C-alpha positions in Angstrom: -58.7 -119.9 -150.9 -58.9 -123.4 -149.7 -58.6 -124.0 -146.0 -57.7 -127.3 -144.4 -59.7 -128.6 -141.5 -58.0 -127.8 -138.1 -58.6 -131.3 -136.8 -56.5 -132.8 -139.6 -53.6 -130.6 -138.6 -54.1 -131.3 -134.9 -54.2 -135.1 -135.5 -51.0 -135.0 -137.5 -52.7 -136.4 -140.6 -51.8 -133.2 -142.5 -48.7 -131.1 -142.0 -46.7 -128.5 -144.0 -44.6 -131.4 -145.3 -47.4 -133.4 -146.9 -48.4 -133.5 -150.6 -51.9 -132.2 -149.6 -50.4 -129.1 -148.1 -48.1 -128.5 -151.1 -51.0 -129.0 -153.5 -53.1 -126.4 -151.5 -50.3 -123.9 -151.8 -49.8 -124.4 -155.5 -53.6 -124.3 -156.1 -53.8 -121.0 -154.2 -50.9 -119.6 -156.2 -52.6 -120.5 -159.5 -56.0 -119.1 -158.4 -54.4 -115.8 -157.4 -52.3 -115.6 -160.6 -48.8 -116.1 -159.2 -46.4 -118.0 -161.4 -44.1 -120.4 -159.7 -40.4 -119.8 -160.4 -40.0 -123.1 -162.2 -42.4 -121.9 -164.9 -40.1 -119.0 -165.9 -37.8 -120.2 -168.7 -34.2 -119.4 -168.2 -32.6 -119.0 -171.7 -29.1 -118.5 -170.1 -29.1 -122.0 -168.6 -30.5 -123.9 -171.5 -30.6 -122.4 -175.0 -33.8 -123.1 -176.8 -35.8 -123.6 -173.6 -38.3 -120.9 -174.6 -39.5 -123.3 -177.4 -40.8 -125.7 -174.7 -42.9 -122.9 -173.1 -44.2 -121.3 -176.2 -45.9 -124.3 -177.8 
């Protein structure tokens, strides 16, 4: 898994609220095979949504 440099966290350039941190978390999830909740189609909320995911 990717690790961020401690000096970036200490200097305040990177925090858990930055896009870099969010990207690292998503990348780690993809590498380890976890599917974010937003990738799961919910047919009950929007009929026909599965067609968008099954192209």
